[in-house]
C-alpha positions as CSV (number, residue, x, y, z in Angstrom):
1,M,0.0,0.0,0.0
2,A,1.2,3.5,-0.8
3,S,1.1,6.7,1.2
4,I,1.4,9.8,-1.0
5,A,1.7,13.5,-0.4
6,V,0.8,16.0,-3.1
7,T,2.0,19.6,-2.7
8,G,0.1,22.3,-4.6
9,S,-2.9,20.0,-4.4
10,S,-5.4,22.9,-5.0
11,G,-4.1,23.8,-8.4
12,A,-5.5,22.7,-11.8
13,V,-3.2,19.7,-11.9
14,G,-3.1,19.0,-8.2
15,R,-6.8,18.6,-8.0
16,R,-6.7,16.1,-10.8
17,V,-3.9,14.1,-9.3
18,L,-5.9,13.7,-6.1
19,T,-8.9,12.6,-8.1
20,A,-6.7,10.0,-9.9
21,L,-5.2,8.7,-6.7
22,I,-8.3,8.5,-4.5
23,D,-9.7,5.7,-6.7
24,E,-6.5,3.7,-6.6
25,P,-6.9,0.6,-4.3
26,A,-3.1,0.6,-3.8
27,V,-3.3,4.0,-2.0
28,D,-4.3,3.9,1.6
29,R,-3.4,7.5,2.5
30,L,-3.3,10.8,0.7
31,V,-1.9,14.0,2.1
32,A,-3.1,17.1,0.2
33,I,-1.0,20.2,0.9
34,A,-2.0,23.7,-0.3
35,R,-1.9,27.3,0.7
36,R,-5.6,27.7,0.7
37,P,-8.4,25.5,2.2
38,Q,-9.6,22.7,0.0
39,S,-12.2,19.9,0.1
40,P,-10.8,16.5,-0.9
41,P,-12.4,14.9,-3.9
42,A,-14.9,12.1,-3.5
43,P,-14.2,8.6,-4.7
44,S,-15.9,7.8,-8.0
45,F,-16.4,4.1,-7.7
46,P,-19.3,2.6,-9.8
47,A,-22.4,2.3,-7.7
48,D,-22.9,-1.4,-8.4
49,D,-19.4,-2.2,-6.9
50,G,-20.5,-1.0,-3.5
51,P,-18.5,1.5,-1.5
52,P,-15.0,0.2,-0.7
53,E,-13.0,1.3,2.3
54,P,-12.4,5.0,1.7
55,V,-8.8,6.2,1.4
56,E,-7.7,8.6,4.1
57,V,-7.2,12.1,2.7
58,E,-5.6,14.7,5.0
59,S,-6.0,18.2,3.7
60,L,-3.4,20.5,5.2
61,R,-3.1,24.2,4.8
62,L,0.6,25.0,4.5
63,D,2.5,27.8,2.8
64,L,5.7,26.0,1.8
65,G,7.4,29.3,1.4
66,V,7.5,29.6,5.2
67,D,6.0,26.5,6.8
68,D,7.9,23.3,7.5
69,P,6.2,20.3,5.9
70,T,8.2,17.6,7.9
71,P,5.3,16.6,10.1
72,A,3.1,16.2,7.0
73,F,5.6,13.8,5.4
74,D,5.7,11.5,8.4
75,G,5.0,8.0,7.2
76,V,4.7,9.2,3.5
77,D,6.4,7.0,0.8
78,T,6.2,9.5,-2.1
79,V,5.9,13.2,-2.5
80,I,4.4,14.5,-5.8
81,H,5.8,18.1,-5.8
82,L,3.5,20.5,-7.8
83,A,3.7,23.5,-5.5
84,D,5.1,26.4,-7.5
85,D,5.6,30.1,-7.2
86,R,4.3,32.5,-9.9
87,T,7.6,34.4,-9.7
88,L,9.3,31.4,-11.2
89,R,8.7,33.0,-14.6
90,T,11.0,35.9,-13.7
91,D,12.7,35.0,-10.4
92,P,13.4,31.4,-9.4
93,R,14.5,32.2,-5.8
94,A,11.1,31.5,-4.2
95,A,10.5,28.2,-6.1
96,T,14.1,27.1,-5.2
97,A,13.5,27.8,-1.5
98,I,10.2,25.8,-1.6
99,L,11.9,22.8,-3.2
100,D,14.8,23.0,-0.7
101,R,12.3,23.0,2.1
102,V,10.4,20.0,0.7
103,L,13.7,18.1,0.1
104,G,14.9,18.8,3.6
105,A,11.6,17.7,5.1
106,M,11.7,14.5,3.0
107,T,15.1,13.8,4.4
108,D,14.0,14.3,8.0
109,A,10.9,12.2,7.5
110,R,12.8,9.5,5.7
111,C,10.7,9.8,2.6
112,R,12.7,8.3,-0.3
113,H,10.7,9.0,-3.5
114,L,10.0,12.3,-5.2
115,V,8.0,13.1,-8.3
116,L,9.0,16.5,-9.7
117,S,6.9,18.3,-12.3
118,S,9.3,20.1,-14.7
119,S,8.8,21.1,-18.3
120,A,9.8,20.1,-21.8
121,L,11.1,23.6,-22.2
122,V,14.3,22.5,-20.6
123,Y,15.4,20.8,-23.8
124,G,15.6,24.2,-25.5
125,A,14.6,25.0,-29.1
126,R,17.3,24.9,-31.7
127,A,17.6,24.2,-35.4
128,D,19.5,20.9,-34.8
129,N,16.9,19.5,-32.4
130,P,15.9,15.9,-33.2
131,V,12.2,15.4,-34.1
132,P,11.0,14.2,-31.7
133,I,13.3,14.7,-28.6
134,T,13.8,11.7,-26.3
135,E,14.9,11.7,-22.7
136,A,18.4,10.9,-23.9
137,Q,18.7,14.5,-25.2
138,P,20.8,16.6,-22.8
139,I,18.8,19.5,-21.4
140,A,19.9,23.0,-22.7
141,P,17.2,25.6,-22.0
142,V,17.3,28.9,-23.9
143,P,19.1,31.2,-21.5
144,E,16.8,34.1,-22.1
145,L,13.7,32.1,-21.0
146,R,14.1,32.3,-17.2
147,Y,11.3,29.9,-16.6
148,A,13.0,27.1,-18.5
149,V,16.4,27.9,-16.9
150,A,14.7,27.7,-13.5
151,K,13.0,24.4,-14.2
152,A,16.4,23.0,-15.3
153,S,18.0,24.3,-12.0
154,L,15.2,22.7,-9.9
155,E,15.8,19.4,-11.7
156,G,19.5,19.6,-10.8
157,R,18.8,20.3,-7.2
158,A,16.4,17.4,-6.9
159,A,18.9,15.0,-8.7
160,R,21.7,15.9,-6.2
161,W,19.3,15.3,-3.3
162,A,18.3,11.9,-4.7
163,A,21.9,10.9,-5.2
164,Q,23.0,12.0,-1.7
165,N,20.1,10.2,-0.1
166,G,19.8,7.1,-2.2
167,A,16.3,8.2,-3.1
168,G,14.2,7.7,-6.2
169,L,13.4,10.7,-8.4
170,A,10.9,10.8,-11.3
171,I,11.2,14.0,-13.4
172,L,8.2,14.6,-15.6
173,R,8.7,17.0,-18.5
174,P,5.3,17.9,-20.0
175,V,4.7,20.1,-23.0
176,A,2.4,23.1,-22.7
177,A,-0.5,21.9,-20.6
178,L,-4.1,23.3,-20.6
179,S,-7.7,22.3,-20.1
180,E,-11.2,23.9,-19.8
181,G,-10.8,27.1,-17.9
182,D,-7.2,26.4,-17.0
183,S,-4.9,27.4,-19.8
184,S,-1.3,27.4,-18.8
185,W,0.7,30.6,-18.9
186,I,3.2,29.0,-21.3
187,G,0.4,28.0,-23.7
188,S,-0.9,31.5,-23.7
189,A,2.6,33.0,-24.1
190,L,3.4,30.7,-27.1
191,R,0.2,31.7,-28.7
192,A,1.0,35.4,-28.3
193,A,4.5,34.9,-29.6
194,A,3.4,32.8,-32.6
195,A,0.7,35.3,-33.7
196,V,3.2,38.1,-34.5
197,R,6.6,37.0,-35.8
198,A,9.0,36.9,-38.7
199,E,8.1,35.1,-41.9
200,Q,9.1,31.5,-41.5
201,V,7.9,27.9,-41.6
202,D,6.0,27.0,-38.5
203,P,7.5,24.3,-36.3
204,P,5.4,21.4,-35.1
205,V,3.7,21.9,-31.7
206,Q,2.3,19.8,-28.9
207,F,-0.4,20.5,-26.3
208,L,-1.2,18.3,-23.3
209,H,-4.5,18.1,-21.4
210,H,-4.3,18.5,-17.7
211,D,-6.1,15.2,-17.2
212,D,-3.3,13.4,-19.0
213,L,-0.6,15.2,-17.1
214,A,-2.3,14.3,-13.8
215,A,-2.6,10.6,-14.8
216,A,1.2,10.6,-15.6
217,L,2.0,12.2,-12.2
218,A,-0.2,9.7,-10.4
219,L,1.4,6.8,-12.3
220,A,4.9,8.1,-11.4
221,G,4.0,8.2,-7.7
222,L,2.2,4.8,-7.7
223,A,4.8,2.9,-9.7
224,R,7.7,4.8,-8.0
225,L,9.2,5.6,-11.4
226,D,12.8,6.8,-11.6
227,G,14.4,9.1,-14.1
228,P,13.1,11.6,-16.7
229,Y,9.9,11.1,-18.6
230,N,8.5,13.2,-21.4
231,V,4.7,13.8,-21.1
232,A,3.0,14.6,-24.4
233,P,0.2,13.2,-26.6
234,D,1.1,10.9,-29.5
235,G,2.7,12.9,-32.4
236,W,2.3,16.6,-32.9
237,I,0.4,19.3,-34.8
238,G,1.8,20.5,-38.1
239,N,1.8,24.1,-39.3
240,D,-1.3,24.0,-41.5
241,E,-3.4,22.2,-38.9
242,F,-2.3,24.6,-36.1
243,R,-3.1,27.7,-38.2
244,A,-6.6,26.2,-38.8
245,L,-7.0,25.5,-35.1
246,R,-6.0,29.0,-34.1
247,G,-8.5,30.4,-36.5
248,E,-6.8,33.8,-36.3
249,A,-4.7,36.0,-38.5
250,S,-0.9,35.7,-38.1
251,I,1.1,38.8,-39.1
252,R,4.2,37.7,-41.1
253,I,7.0,40.2,-41.6
254,H,10.2,39.9,-43.5
255,P,12.9,38.4,-41.1
256,R,15.0,41.6,-41.3
257,L,12.0,43.4,-39.7
258,S,11.3,40.7,-37.2
259,R,12.3,42.9,-34.3
260,V,9.5,45.4,-35.1
261,P,6.5,43.0,-34.6
262,L,8.2,41.4,-31.6
263,R,8.5,44.8,-30.0
264,A,4.9,45.5,-30.9
265,A,3.8,42.2,-29.3
266,K,5.7,43.0,-26.2
267,A,4.0,46.4,-26.0
268,V,0.5,44.9,-25.7
269,A,1.5,41.8,-23.6
270,D,3.4,41.1,-20.5
271,R,6.9,41.2,-21.9
272,R,8.0,38.6,-19.3
273,L,5.8,36.1,-21.2
274,L,7.6,36.7,-24.5
275,D,11.2,37.2,-23.5
276,G,13.1,34.1,-24.6
277,L,10.2,32.5,-26.4
278,E,11.2,33.4,-29.9
279,P,13.3,30.2,-30.4
280,Y,10.4,28.1,-29.2
281,V,8.1,29.4,-32.0
282,T,10.9,29.2,-34.5
283,W,12.4,25.8,-34.0
284,S,11.0,22.4,-33.1
285,W,11.0,21.1,-29.5
286,V,8.4,18.3,-29.7
287,V,9.1,15.3,-27.6
288,A,8.6,11.5,-27.7
289,N,6.4,9.8,-25.1
290,D,7.5,6.2,-25.7
291,R,9.2,5.9,-22.3
292,L,6.2,6.9,-20.3
293,R,3.9,4.8,-22.6
294,A,6.0,1.8,-21.8
295,E,5.1,2.2,-18.1
296,G,1.4,1.9,-19.0
297,W,0.5,5.6,-19.4
298,V,-2.0,6.2,-22.3
299,P,-3.0,9.8,-23.3
300,Q,-6.7,10.3,-23.5
301,F,-6.6,13.5,-25.5
302,T,-4.8,14.3,-28.8
303,N,-2.8,17.5,-29.2
304,A,-5.7,19.1,-31.1
305,E,-8.3,18.1,-28.5
306,A,-6.2,19.5,-25.7
307,W,-5.7,22.8,-27.6
308,V,-9.4,23.1,-28.4
309,A,-10.4,22.2,-24.8
310,G,-8.2,24.8,-23.2
311,T,-8.5,27.7,-25.8
312,P,-11.5,29.9,-26.0
313,P,-12.8,30.7,-29.5
314,P,-10.7,33.5,-30.9
315,L,-12.3,36.8,-31.5
316,L,-11.1,36.8,-35.1
317,G,-12.8,33.4,-35.6
318,L,-16.1,35.2,-35.3
319,V,-15.6,37.3,-38.4
320,S,-15.4,36.3,-42.1
321,G,-12.1,35.2,-43.8
322,R,-12.1,38.4,-45.9
323,R,-12.5,40.6,-42.8
324,R,-9.7,38.6,-41.0
325,Q,-7.5,39.3,-43.9
326,E,-8.3,43.0,-43.8
327,I,-7.6,43.1,-40.1
328,A,-4.3,41.3,-40.6
329,L,-3.3,43.7,-43.4
330,G,-4.4,46.7,-41.4
331,A,-2.4,45.5,-38.4
332,A,0.7,44.9,-40.6
333,S,0.3,48.3,-42.1
334,A,0.0,49.8,-38.6
335,I,3.2,48.0,-37.5
336,G,5.0,49.1,-40.6
337,A,3.9,52.7,-40.1
338,A,5.0,52.6,-36.5
339,A,8.3,51.2,-37.6
340,L,8.8,54.0,-40.2
341,G,7.6,56.6,-37.7
342,G,10.1,55.2,-35.1
343,A,12.9,55.3,-37.6
344,W,12.0,58.8,-38.7
345,L,12.0,60.0,-35.1
346,A,15.3,58.2,-34.5
347,V,16.8,59.9,-37.5
348,R,15.4,63.3,-36.5
349,G,16.7,62.9,-33.0
350,S,20.1,61.9,-34.3
351,A,20.2,65.0,-36.6
352,A,19.1,67.2,-33.8
353,R,21.9,65.9,-31.6
354,W,24.4,66.3,-34.4
355,R,23.3,70.0,-34.9
356,R,23.9,70.6,-31.2
């Protein structure tokens, strides 16, 4: 029988992991740790099977940024670590402190198996990436994308802890994950970066449903998996299919002017979501899921189904194709005018400075 603790259990993925584990007969205890109060999910056994002995679920309100989780890990076999900090996108210090506190508590409680949720972004996006990327590929995140660099750093800290303590460590590297009402920030950021960029061939893309990610995390905890595992649906979405799914106009500019639309995109979006993402919408970083599939994991959603489930209908999808084209051309003209205006102002400013 297994005793499993889930940190960040009130999040979109954490709630689903609890739901997946509460029905597992091999689990006799679940510890749900979150910063805000939560109600444990109810078992979903078929009515004709009769109610089995319910699994014990302990819901604990802990802020892992300041609270010591050692008592919560007493008697726990595996910790599925999902607790994150939103500042991880720009500042990894809080997330690092949280992980260190979890690892220290696991050492004190003699808990010897960790499941860490990472990201496929750690592989980086480069022209020479294999298609698809397997777990044998060394991680090399794009340095400008702090989120990816931070995830790689957290992997390294967890790996050192596991080696020092003779513990098991499963690192799950999902692609962009989303679901109904719970689109991931990275999925939204990739969409924003892809909509306005230089003229190029679109790379293949992958999207994962939160239900499938939760099933993978639950499996990693139950089976005490060890090592890195990519988490993605079978295959990927090609450029034509992705354009059709987006249903929105993409503004394509000559590569020599690529900095202009990128600056325009950053002006209307949180620039922290776009910094470092250019390579990820330029080069392929799709991953293979064979290793996780060999452990018995089977995705229930395709890439397209996950994207549609987690993406609201685009505003431009509500207008005619001709009108979308007019909007795209108008936006391109506006960007071009802004670029020319900026260049004129720059030249005028330089001339003024020269005259002085």
